[in-house]
Backbone as a ProteinNet text record, in pm:
[ID]
protein_1_A
[PRIMARY]
MNFTLPLQQNVTVTGDTATDGIDKQSVWDIIVQASESMFGLFINVLLALMLGYAIFIFVERYLALRKASKEEAGFLAKIKDYIMDGKLDSAKDYCARSNNPSARMIEKGISRLGKPMESISASIENTGKLEVMRLEQRLSFLATAAGAAPMIGFLGTTIGMIMVFIDLMNTNELNVATIAPGTMTAMVTTVEGLIVGITAYIGYNFLVARIGRLVYQMENDALEFMDLLHEPSK
[TERTIARY]
-7146	-7033.3	-6909.1	-6834.3	-6720.9	-6591.5	-6507.1	-6378.7	-6266.4	-6175.1	-6061.4	-5934	-5827.1	-5695.2	-5598.3	-5533.1	-5439.1	-5307.5	-5296.3	-5177.2	-5081.7	-5125.6	-5044.4	-4935.4	-4813.2	-4701.6	-4651.5	-4612.8	-4554.8	-4406.8	-4359.9	-4221.5	-4156.7	-4041	-3966.3	-3838.1	-3814.3	-3696	-3600.1	-3477.1	-3373.4	-3253.2	-3226	-3116.1	-3147.9	-3054.9	-3073.3	-3130.8	-3169.7	-3214.1	-3362.6	-3436.5	-3579.5	-3605.1	-3678.6	-3711.6	-3862	-3915.2	-4059.6	-4095.3	-4225.6	-4272.9	-4309.4	-4260.3	-4291.7	-4206.7	-4272.5	-4201	-4133.2	-4007.7	-3935.5	-3965.6	-3993.5	-4029.1	-3925.3	-3896.1	-3803.4	-3873.4	-3795.3	-3852.2	-3942.3	-3899.4	-3979.5	-4115.4	-4117	-4244	-4337.4	-4280.9	-4363.1	-4421.5	-4339.9	-4388	-4497.8	-4480	-4581.8	-4713.2	-4706.7	-4829.2	-4896.2	-4814.7	-4871.2	-4930.3	-4897.9	-4946.8	-5062.9	-5119.5	-5229.7	-5352.9	-5377.1	-5490.1	-5447.8	-5544.3	-5514.8	-5454	-5506.3	-5453.9	-5311.4	-5286.4	-5151.3	-5052.1	-5091.9	-5005.2	-4974.4	-5077	-5058.7	-4959.7	-4976.2	-4887.5	-4744.4	-4730	-4595.8	-4524.6	-4595.7	-4535.1	-4498.2	-4587.9	-4561.2	-4437.5	-4426.8	-4311.9	-4183.2	-4194.2	-4076.2	-4025.8	-4118.1	-4078.4	-4016.5	-4074.3	-4018.8	-3877.5	-3857.1	-3725	-3623.6	-3663.4	-3572.7	-3534.8	-3633.9	-3604.9	-3521.9	-3547.2	-3468.9	-3322.3	-3298.3	-3160.8	-3094.9	-3169.5	-3115.3	-3074.4	-3161.6	-3130.8	-3008.2	-3000.9	-2887	-2756.4	-2752.6	-2629.6	-2594.7	-2695	-2668.9	-2620.7	-2685.3	-2645.8	-2509.8	-2484.7	-2355.9	-2241.6	-2257.4	-2153.2	-2138	-2251.3	-2245.3	-2175.9	-2207.3	-2144.4	-1995.9	-1964.5	-1823.7	-1743.5	-1801.7	-1735.7	-1724.6	-1831.5	-1833.2	-1735.4	-1707.1	-1618.9	-1471.4	-1441.5	-1301.3	-1256.6	-1155.1	-1101	-951	-903.6	-761.8	-678.4	-568.6	-480.3	-423.5	-423.2	-369.9	-460.7	-591.5	-685.7	-688.6	-710.1	-719.9	-586.7	-475.4	-344.2	-325.1	-370.2	-358.5	-451	-571	-662.5	-599.7	-535.8	-470.6	-361.9	-281.3	-173.4	-229.7	-336.8	-398	-449.1	-515.6	-572.6	-462.3	-358.4	-247	-176.9	-175	-112.7	-208.9	-335.4	-433.5	-489.4	-469.1	-517.1	-654.2	-754.3	-888.8	-951.1	-927.2	-982.7	-923.2	-793.1	-729.4	-785.1	-813.8	-870.8	-1009.1	-1090.5	-1224.9	-1218	-1127.7	-1112.2	-1068.5	-981.2	-935.2	-1050.4	-1136.8	-1254.4	-1348.3	-1367.4	-1456.6	-1405.7	-1274.8	-1218	-1229.2	-1230.7	-1240.1	-1376.9	-1483.8	-1618.2	-1660.6	-1656.2	-1713	-1783.3	-1868.1	-1947.6	-1864	-1754.5	-1670	-1612.2	-1570.8	-1512.8	-1615.7	-1739.9	-1843.4	-1878.2	-1874.2	-1896.6	-1787.7	-1663.1	-1550.9	-1546.8	-1584.4	-1591	-1690.1	-1803.8	-1902.2	-1845.4	-1770.7	-1709.5	-1606.1	-1526.8	-1425.4	-1491.1	-1605	-1674.5	-1728.7	-1738.5	-1788.7	-1677.4	-1553.4	-1443	-1451.8	-1422.6	-1435.6	-1559.9	-1652.9	-1774.5	-1756	-1846.1	-1833.4	-1826.3	-1757.9	-1741.2	-1875.5	-1972.1	-2105.1	-2168.4	-2148.5	-2204.3	-2136.1	-2004.1	-1930.1	-1974	-1985.1	-2026.1	-2167.1	-2258.6	-2396.7	-2403.8	-2326.2	-2327.7	-2274	-2168.6	-2114.1	-2215.3	-2282.6	-2382.1	-2498.9	-2547.9	-2659.7	-2620	-2498.3	-2450.6	-2439.1	-2393.5	-2383.1	-2517.9	-2620.4	-2754.5	-2803.2	-2775.8	-2814.4	-2739.2	-2612.1	-2533.6	-2586.7	-2626.3	-2681.8	-2813.2	-2896.5	-3020.7	-2992.2	-2887.9	-2851.6	-2803.4	-2729.9	-2680.7	-2794.7	-2899.8	-3009.4	-3122.6	-3108.4	-3218.5	-3251.4	-3380.1	-3437.6	-3423	-3356.1	-3347.7	-3483.2	-3572.7	-3705.2	-3779.5	-3753	-3819.6	-3775.2	-3645.9	-3598.2	-3664.4	-3678.5	-3744	-3890.2	-3956.5	-4097	-4111	-4023.6	-4030.2	-4002.8	-3913.5	-3881.2	-4003.5	-4095.4	-4215.9	-4335.2	-4345.6	-4463.7	-4459.9	-4341.8	-4333.5	-4383.8	-4341.6	-4397.3	-4548.6	-4601.4	-4745.9	-4818	-4758.9	-4817	-4814.7	-4702.9	-4695.2	-4800.1	-4823.2	-4926.3	-5066.6	-5084	-5211.7	-5234.7	-5128.1	-5138.7	-5169.8	-5114.4	-5143.9	-5292.1	-5345.4	-5485.8	-5578.1	-5551.1	-5634.5	-5622	-5500.7	-5480.8	-5561.9	-5568	-5646.2	-5796.1	-5837.3	-5977.9	-6010.5	-5914.9	-5934.9	-5947.7	-5869	-5877.3	-6016.8	-6071.1	-6203.9	-6312.7	-6297.2	-6395.3	-6393.1	-6270.7	-6258.7	-6317.9	-6298.7	-6353.9	-6506.3	-6562.4	-6707.8	-6768.9	-6690	-6742.4	-6709.1	-6660.9	-6628.4	-6680.8	-6699.7	-6746.6	-6633.7	-6514.1	-6400.9	-6287.2	-6218.4	-6102.7	-5976.7	-5907.5	-5782.9	-5683.6	-5562.4	-5454.5	-5482	-5539.7	-5566.6	-5662.2	-5748.1	-5845.3	-5782.2	-5700.3	-5644.8	-5508.4	-5444.8	-5308.7	-5297.5	-5384.9	-5366.7	-5368	-5470.3	-5479.2	-5367.3	-5332.5	-5224.9	-5091	-5068.1	-4943.5	-4931.8	-5042.8	-5042.8	-5012.8	-5075.2	-5056.2	-4911.1	-4851	-4716.1	-4611	-4624.9	-4523.9	-4522.6	-4640	-4643.6	-4584.1	-4603	-4542	-4389.9	-4336.6	-4191.7	-4136.6	-4202.2	-4155.2	-4156.8	-4263.8	-4272.5	-4160.8	-4130.2	-4022.6	-3886.9	-3866.5	-3739	-3718.6	-3822.3	-3811.4	-3790.2	-3866.7	-3855.4	-3718.6	-3666.3	-3534.3	-3426	-3434.4	-3335.4	-3335.3	-3454.3	-3463.9	-3416.9	-3450.7	-3413.5	-3261.6	-3197.1	-3051.4	-2984.6	-3032.3	-2974.2	-2988.3	-3105.2	-3129.5	-3034.2	-3023.7	-2938.1	-2789.9	-2750.8	-2611.8	-2578.9	-2669	-2645	-2650.7	-2743.5	-2753.4	-2624.2	-2567.1	-2441.2	-2328.8	-2322.6	-2218.5	-2240.8	-2364.5	-2393.6	-2352.5	-2377.4	-2337.7	-2187.6	-2109.2	-1962.8	-1920.7	-1989.2	-1955.6	-1992.5	-2105.9	-2146.3	-2045.7	-1997.6	-1894.7	-1769.5	-1730.3	-1613.8	-1636.9	-1757.6	-1789.8	-1783.6	-1839.4	-1836.3	-1692.8	-1610.8	-1471.2	-1397.4	-1421.6	-1356.9	-1402.7	-1532	-1584	-1520.8	-1505.1	-1442.7	-1296.1	-1225.5	-1085.7	-1073.2	-1166.6	-1163.2	-1187.9	-1283.9	-1309.9	-1190.3	-1122.8	-1001.9	-893.4	-888.3	-789.1	-808.3	-933	-962.3	-922.4	-918.9	-883	-730.9	-656	-511.5	-441.2	-472.8	-399.6	-411.5	-522.5	-544.4	-466.6	-399.3	-326.8	-194.1
1226	1312.2	1225.5	1243.2	1158.3	1234.6	1188.1	1252.8	1164.3	1224.1	1147.3	1223.8	1150	1209.9	1147.5	1226	1172.6	1133.8	1007.1	961.6	885.3	848.8	766.5	849.1	794	858.6	770.6	832.8	758.1	737.4	613.3	580.8	528.1	581.9	537.6	471.8	348.5	274.6	264.6	310	300.1	231.9	110.2	35.2	10.1	58.2	39.8	164.4	265.9	393.8	411.6	452	478	624.4	689.4	831.2	846.7	930.7	952.5	1060.2	1075.2	1168.4	1304.4	1339.5	1468.8	1576.7	1682.4	1791.9	1878.5	1911	2001	2146	2228.7	2367.1	2459.6	2566.6	2666.3	2755.6	2832.9	2926	3027.2	3071.8	3169.9	3111.5	2985.2	2920.8	2914	2884.4	2877.3	3014	3119.8	3255	3294.4	3256.8	3288.3	3219.6	3094.2	3021.9	3086.5	3135.4	3200.6	3337.1	3390.4	3522.6	3515.8	3396.4	3382.7	3460.1	3464.6	3544.1	3689.2	3780.2	3922.2	3954.8	3892.1	3918.5	3865.7	3744.2	3689.3	3776.5	3827.5	3915.6	4043.6	4101.2	4224.4	4202.5	4094.2	4066	4042.5	3963.7	3933.6	4058.3	4143.7	4267.6	4358.8	4370.1	4455.7	4408.8	4279.2	4226.8	4239.3	4223.5	4240	4384.4	4479.5	4620.1	4651.1	4595.1	4617.1	4560	4441.1	4379.6	4462.3	4507.2	4587.6	4717.4	4785.2	4911.8	4889.7	4780.8	4750.5	4726.3	4652.8	4628.4	4759.2	4844.8	4973.7	5058.2	5064.3	5142.5	5086.9	4954.7	4894.7	4929.4	4912.5	4939.4	5088.2	5174.9	5319	5366.1	5319.3	5359.1	5299.8	5177.7	5115.1	5195.1	5233	5311.2	5448.8	5511.5	5642.9	5634	5531.3	5515.3	5481.5	5402.7	5369	5494.3	5580.2	5705.5	5798	5805.5	5894.8	5851.3	5721	5671.2	5692	5731.5	5754	5890.8	5890.2	6014.6	6017.6	6129	6141.5	6128.2	6056.8	6039.6	6174.5	6199.1	6324.9	6443.7	6417	6525.2	6630.7	6586.1	6680	6748.6	6679.8	6741.7	6860.1	6844.5	6954.8	7069.7	7035.3	7139.9	7217.7	7146.8	7212.1	7307.4	7262.8	7348.3	7475.6	7460.2	7577.3	7675.4	7622.6	7709.8	7777.4	7703.7	7761.5	7871.5	7857.9	7959.9	8072.9	8061.1	8164.4	8157.3	8046.1	8030.4	7963.1	8036.2	7978.5	7948	8036.3	8011.5	7885.4	7866.1	7743.8	7620.5	7632.6	7519.9	7485.1	7588.1	7562.3	7503.2	7551.5	7495.4	7349.3	7319.4	7181.6	7090.3	7138.6	7061.7	7040.1	7145	7134.7	7032.6	7023.2	6926.1	6783	6767.8	6632.6	6569.1	6647.2	6601.7	6474.7	6477.6	6370.5	6432.7	6359.9	6420.1	6488.8	6426.8	6487.6	6619.4	6622.8	6745.8	6858.1	6825.8	6929.2	6979.4	6890.9	6933.2	7029.1	6993	7076	7206.8	7201.4	7325.9	7423.5	7371	7455.9	7512.4	7429.1	7477.4	7585.4	7569.4	7669.9	7802.6	7796.3	7920	7993.7	7924.9	7985.8	8031	8014.1	8053.1	8201.2	8231.8	8368.6	8387.7	8294.8	8297.3	8207.1	8212.1	8127	7979.5	7903	7760.6	7687.9	7733.4	7671.2	7684.4	7802	7824.5	7735.8	7721.3	7635.4	7490.5	7446.1	7308.4	7280.9	7377.2	7359.9	7353	7436.6	7435.8	7304.2	7250.5	7121.9	7010.5	7014.4	6912	6915.2	7035.3	7047.1	6998.4	7033.5	6985.8	6834.2	6777.7	6632.5	6564.4	6621.9	6564.5	6565.8	6675	6682.1	6577.6	6557	6457.8	6317.1	6287.8	6156.1	6135	6238.7	6228.1	6201	6264.6	6242.1	6098.6	6046	5908.2	5806.9	5839.2	5744.8	5758.3	5845	5865.1	5737.1	5713.1	5597.9	5466.1	5465.6	5341.2	5299.3	5396.2	5363.9	5267.5	5275.8	5182.6	5039.8	5020.2	4885.8	4830.9	4915.3	4870.2	4835	4917.2	4891.1	4763.5	4747.3	4629.2	4501.6	4509.1	4390.5	4335.9	4425.2	4380.1	4362.5	4448.4	4448.1	4337.5	4308.8	4210	4071.1	4016.8	3886.4	3889.4	4001.5	4011	4015.6	4084.2	4085.1	3944.3	3872.3	3733.6	3645.8	3664.4	3585.7	3623	3749.1	3789.1	3713.2	3701.1	3621.7	3476.4	3423.3	3285.3	3267.7	3360.6	3351.8	3362.2	3459.4	3476.4	3355.5	3300.4	3181.9	3063.5	3042.9	2932.5	2957.1	3081.6	3113.2	3078.2	3107.6	3073.5	2922.5	2845.6	2700	2651.7	2702.3	2658.5	2702.6	2820.5	2865.2	2773.7	2737.4	2647.6	2509.9	2463.3	2333.5	2335.8	2446.7	2459.5	2460.4	2502.2	2516	2397.5	2287.3	2170.3	2044.4	1940.2	1812.6	1712.5	1749.3	1658.4	1724.4	1645.3	1692.6	1645.3	1736.1	1701.5	1816.5	1789.1	1887	2014.4	2000	2116.3	2213.6	2160.7	2246.2	2328.1	2263.7	2331.5	2395.6	2364.9	2413.6	2565.6	2639.1	2784.8	2856	2828.3	2893.7	2852.1	2723.2	2674.7	2734.2	2743.9	2801.9	2947.9	3021.5	3161.2	3172.6	3085.4	3089	3062.8	2960.2	2922.5	3020	3062.1	3149.5	3286.6	3342.1	3474	3467.4	3356	3339.7	3340.8	3263.9	3257.1	3393.3	3459.9	3590.9	3692.2	3691.2	3783.8	3762.3	3635.4	3605.3	3645.1	3624.7	3663.4	3813.6	3891.3	4037.2	4080.5	4022.3	4060.6	4029.4	3910.6	3872.9	3961.4	3987.3	4073.2	4213.2	4270.5	4405.1	4408.7	4304.4	4299.8	4293.7	4205.4	4193.2	4321.7	4376.5	4499.8	4615.9	4627.8	4737.7	4728.6	4611.6	4597.3	4614.5	4570.4	4589.8	4737.9	4812.4	4955.2	5032	4995.2	5062.3	5042.7	4923.6	4897.5	4984.7	5000.3	5085.6	5232	5274.4	5412.2	5435.3	5336.6	5348.3	5368.6	5293.3	5309.9	5446.6	5492.2	5622.7	5736.3	5723	5823.8	5829.7	5714.7	5712.5	5785.9	5764.9	5833.4	5984.3	6026.6	6168.9	6230.9	6161.7	6212.5	6224.5	6126.7	6130.2	6248.5	6271.3	6383.7	6517.5	6526.1	6649.9	6677.2	6573.3	6590.5	6631.9	6571.1	6607.6	6752.1	6795.6	6934.1	7031.5	6999.2	7086.6	7089.3	6976.6	6974.6	7058	7054.2	7132.6	7282.8	7326.3	7468.1	7513.3	7422.2	7458.1	7463	7405	7395.4	7531.3	7630.2	7757.5	7825.7	7795.7	7863	7798.5	7683.6	7616.1	7685.4
-12114.8	-12152.8	-12168.1	-12274.4	-12304.7	-12282.9	-12189.5	-12162.7	-12213.7	-12288.2	-12339.7	-12311.9	-12282.4	-12262	-12361	-12444.3	-12543.1	-12476.4	-12436.6	-12367	-12457.2	-12575.7	-12663.5	-12728.6	-12739.6	-12805.3	-12918.6	-13026.1	-13137.7	-13110.5	-13121.2	-13093.3	-13220	-13253.5	-13370.3	-13322.9	-13368.8	-13326.2	-13443.1	-13421.3	-13523.7	-13461.8	-13503.8	-13443.3	-13296.7	-13207.9	-13064.1	-12998.4	-13078.3	-13022.3	-13047.5	-12944.1	-12956.2	-12929.2	-13016.2	-12998.7	-13001.4	-12915.7	-12914.9	-13016.5	-13039.4	-13141.3	-13088.3	-12968.9	-12910.1	-12975.6	-13021.8	-13086.5	-12981.3	-13005.3	-12917.3	-12957.3	-12856.9	-12883.7	-12822.5	-12894	-12842.2	-12741.3	-12668.6	-12570.9	-12641	-12757.7	-12831.7	-12870.2	-12914.1	-12950.3	-12830.1	-12713.3	-12591.8	-12558.2	-12571.2	-12542.7	-12640.4	-12767.6	-12868.9	-12835.7	-12793.5	-12756.8	-12635.7	-12541.4	-12422.8	-12454.9	-12572.1	-12612	-12709.4	-12727.9	-12823.1	-12777.4	-12647.7	-12597.8	-12582.5	-12590	-12577.8	-12442.2	-12336.4	-12203.4	-12189.1	-12240.9	-12234.8	-12309.8	-12424.8	-12502.8	-12424.8	-12360.8	-12283.5	-12169.3	-12094.4	-11981.1	-12028.5	-12136.1	-12186.5	-12236.3	-12308.3	-12357.8	-12241.2	-12143.1	-12026.5	-11951	-11924.8	-11852.3	-11934	-12066	-12151.6	-12146.9	-12149.4	-12140.3	-12004.3	-11899.1	-11765.8	-11754.9	-11810.8	-11806.8	-11885.2	-12004.7	-12086	-12017.7	-11957	-11890.2	-11764.1	-11692.5	-11572.6	-11608.5	-11716.4	-11759.8	-11803	-11874.3	-11916.5	-11795.6	-11694.6	-11574.7	-11503.9	-11491.9	-11423.3	-11494.6	-11625.1	-11700.5	-11693.2	-11712.4	-11711.4	-11575	-11467.6	-11331.3	-11294.1	-11336.8	-11306.2	-11368.3	-11493.9	-11560.7	-11495.7	-11457.7	-11393.8	-11258	-11179.4	-11048.2	-11061.4	-11161.4	-11183.8	-11218.9	-11300	-11335.5	-11215.1	-11134.2	-11018.3	-10910.7	-10902.4	-10797	-10828	-10951.1	-10988	-10937.8	-10853.7	-10798.6	-10821.2	-10871.2	-10901.2	-10774.6	-10784.8	-10669.4	-10626.1	-10496	-10444.4	-10468.5	-10486.3	-10517.1	-10406.1	-10283	-10171.3	-10144	-10169.7	-10149.6	-10244.9	-10369.1	-10464.8	-10427.1	-10377.8	-10332.3	-10217.9	-10127.9	-10014.6	-10062	-10159.3	-10210.7	-10273.9	-10350.8	-10413.9	-10308.7	-10205.4	-10102.7	-10021.6	-9987.8	-9911.5	-9990.1	-10123.4	-10208.1	-10244	-10198.2	-10227.7	-10369.1	-10436.9	-10574.9	-10573.7	-10528.9	-10516.6	-10652	-10749.9	-10883.4	-10945.5	-10923.8	-10975.3	-10905.7	-10774.6	-10700.6	-10753.7	-10781.3	-10835.3	-10975.2	-11057.8	-11192.2	-11186.1	-11089.6	-11073.7	-11032.2	-10944.7	-10904.3	-11022.2	-11103.6	-11218.4	-11319.1	-11334.2	-11428.2	-11376.2	-11245	-11186.7	-11213.9	-11209	-11246.8	-11173.7	-11039.4	-10959	-10839.6	-10767.9	-10660.4	-10553.3	-10511.3	-10408.1	-10456.7	-10582.2	-10636.9	-10641.6	-10676.4	-10681.2	-10540.5	-10441.7	-10303.8	-10257.9	-10283.4	-10240.4	-10317.9	-10445.6	-10523.7	-10461.4	-10414.8	-10347.8	-10219.1	-10146.1	-10023	-10048.9	-10155.1	-10189.1	-10224.1	-10294.1	-10331.6	-10209.8	-10095	-9972.2	-9878.3	-9917.4	-9830.2	-9795.8	-9671	-9622.3	-9538.4	-9548.5	-9468.1	-9346.2	-9248.5	-9129.5	-9165.9	-9080.9	-9105.3	-9113.4	-9033.8	-9036.5	-9174.3	-9236.9	-9370.2	-9474	-9460.6	-9554.2	-9538.6	-9413.7	-9387.1	-9439.3	-9418.8	-9464.8	-9616.7	-9684.8	-9831.7	-9886.3	-9821.7	-9864.4	-9841.1	-9726.4	-9694.6	-9792.2	-9824.4	-9918.8	-10058.4	-10099.2	-10229.4	-10230.6	-10116.8	-10106.8	-10120.1	-10059.9	-10070.9	-10215.4	-10286.5	-10427.8	-10511	-10478.2	-10551	-10526.7	-10402.2	-10371.4	-10446.4	-10453.1	-10529.3	-10676.6	-10728.3	-10868.3	-10889.1	-10792.5	-10803.7	-10796.4	-10720.8	-10699.3	-10799.6	-10899.6	-10992.4	-11069.4	-11085.4	-11156	-11080.3	-10965.5	-10889.1	-10833.4	-10814.9	-10761.9	-10853.8	-10984.7	-11076.7	-11050.5	-11023.2	-10994.7	-10869.3	-10766.8	-10643.9	-10670.5	-10753.3	-10786.4	-10869.3	-10968.2	-11054.5	-10976.8	-10876.7	-10797.3	-10725.4	-10684	-10616.2	-10708.6	-10810.5	-10896.4	-11001.9	-11057.2	-11166	-11124.2	-11008.8	-10970.2	-10950.5	-10899.1	-10881	-11015.1	-11112.9	-11247	-11305.5	-11281.7	-11328.2	-11262.9	-11132.5	-11063.3	-11111	-11148.5	-11207.7	-11337.5	-11418.2	-11540.7	-11511.8	-11402.8	-11363.9	-11332.2	-11253.5	-11214.8	-11335.4	-11421.4	-11540.7	-11633.2	-11644	-11727.8	-11679.3	-11547.5	-11494.5	-11513.1	-11504.5	-11533.5	-11678.3	-11768.7	-11910	-11927.6	-11850	-11859.5	-11822.1	-11711.8	-11667.6	-11765.3	-11823.5	-11922.5	-12044.8	-12088.9	-12204.1	-12174	-12050.9	-12013.2	-12008.8	-11968	-11963.3	-12102.1	-12200.4	-12335.9	-12425.9	-12367.5	-12448.5	-12381.4	-12460.7	-12408.5	-12391.5	-12429.6	-12420.9	-12343.6	-12263.7	-12189.7	-12260.7	-12322.2	-12390.4	-12377.2	-12417	-12401.4	-12481.2	-12599.2	-12683	-12615.9	-12528.7	-12461.4	-12350	-12269.9	-12152.4	-12177.1	-12290.3	-12315.6	-12320.5	-12395.1	-12405.4	-12270.4	-12189.3	-12059.8	-11966.5	-11966.1	-11879.9	-11921.2	-12051	-12100.6	-12058.7	-12071.3	-12028.8	-11879.5	-11799.8	-11654.9	-11617	-11673.6	-11635.2	-11687.5	-11812.9	-11873.8	-11806.3	-11778.6	-11713.5	-11573.3	-11503.6	-11371.1	-11381.2	-11474	-11492.1	-11532	-11625.8	-11670	-11555.5	-11477.1	-11364.8	-11264.7	-11235.5	-11141.5	-11198.3	-11327.4	-11389.8	-11379	-11413.1	-11404.5	-11259.8	-11167.1	-11027.4	-10969.6	-10997.2	-10945.9	-11004.9	-11135.5	-11200.4	-11139.7	-11123.4	-11067.2	-10922.1	-10846.4	-10704.2	-10687.3	-10762.2	-10753.6	-10802	-10913.9	-10966.1	-10869.1	-10807.1	-10712.2	-10593.1	-10532.5	-10415.5	-10449.1	-10566.3	-10609.7	-10622.7	-10687	-10707.4	-10575.9	-10488	-10358.1	-10278.5	-10284.9	-10214.9	-10269.2	-10400.5	-10459.7	-10423.4	-10420.7	-10381.6	-10235.8	-10149.3	-10009.9	-9994.7	-10071.3	-10065.8	-10117.4	-10222.4	-10279	-10182.8	-10114.9	-10016.4	-9901.4	-9858.2	-9753.2	-9798.8	-9924.3	-9979	-9983	-10020.3	-10024.2	-9884.8	-9785.8	-9648.7	-9597.8	-9630.6	-9587.6	-9651.1	-9780.6	-9848.2	-9789.7	-9757.1	-9699.2	-9563	-9481.7	-9350.2	-9363.4	-9456.6	-9477.5	-9526.2	-9608.5	-9655.9	-9541	-9453.6	-9339.7	-9244.8	-9226.1	-9143.4	-9206.5	-9338.1	-9410.5	-9385.6	-9379.3	-9357.5	-9218.1	-9121.6	-8985.6	-8964.6	-9054.8	-9035.1	-9026.5	-9108.9	-9099.9	-8965.9	-8894.3	-8766.8	-8653.2	-8680.5	-8574	-8548.2
[MASK]
++++++++++++++++++++++++++++++++++++++++++++++++++++++++++++++++++++++++++++++++++++++++++++++++++++++++++++++++++++++++++++++++++++++++++++++++++++++++++++++++++++++++++++++++++++++++++++++++++++++++++++++++++++++++++++++++++++++++++

């Protein structure tokens, strides 16, 4: 059996500069080579879709959280003035125009005025839970992608190495052309999986931190509203 390794490089000398004959390849060319097999193509397309959807979720949730965190200055003071003047409908309309989680919680509380404090508090708490669920929608995909994408990439690595050994079994010569397709698939899918996983992981934790700050703001507003309701009785 004859094994050969192509180690020779063509060198071109121009003046004092020497350049080798190795072709430079773009990232796209490398991805295309890694997608020559059906399995490599499937993994690359799957990871590309996961990355695209993860970026979409991050941008969409970031904009939604940024909008939800905006609260008009003196919001609770105006609510207090409306309630003290007995203008409950005006207070609810003002909350509806504010269009943020705290405003919707307080609007629910205003609609319960006249009932026991426990009922008002429970309605505000339930509304708050619904608002938090709305803020966290689709974040589960980022958490899943953060763990699943690297594993999918490692699956591509394993299958790529199996392809290398199969190709070696079916040839009498050991050269780069024989092992390149499987090795390229193995390495590229690993890199892609890690890129998707890292992106999703960072995006998920960033958004969770912003949601935590927003939830704290909602809880603070709810407590101030309940304190406001107790003031007339003092």
